C-alpha positions, 0 to 999 in steps of 0.5 A: 542501489541494485541490491535494493531494486533486486529486493523489491523485484524479488518480493513483487515476484513472490507476491505474484507467485502467491497470487497465481498459486492460490488464485487470490483476488489481491494483486501480486504487488500488494502481496509482495509489499506485505511480504516486504513489510513483514521482512523489514519488521522481522529484520528490524531495519532496512538497508541503504541500497533499499532506502536509495531504491525506494527514494528514487521510485518515490520521486516518480510516484505522481506518474502512477496517478496519470493512468488513474485519471485517464480511467476516470475520464474514460469510465465517466458514464459508469462512475456517474451511474454509480456516483452515490455508491462511490461517495457513500463507500468513500465516506464510510471508508474514510470515517472507519480509517480515521476512527481506527487510526485515532484508536490505534494512536490512543492505544500506542500513546497509553502503552508508551506512557506505561513504559515510561 
């Protein structure tokens, strides 16, 4: 498990370094997750200690939503002022994500059938 946690921290560190070095607007941990994804795709598998570390962290995932809920409560006046912009962007983003996911599934299904 220690190897898995160190792997997660190394990729987060690399993401933070890239974000600071190139003054990117994307947060370092997000860049680190993308780098980890690329690493796992190239490796074509995970390893047990990383799986264990991730499953332990996933148990505590709901705790991440507490600061978000507090942000909504403390910034209620700003949210109320920008309510329609938030609702429209959420609706459009959801529709785009659903359309993209449906098209991707259609493409992957056709590709899988062609292989068979």
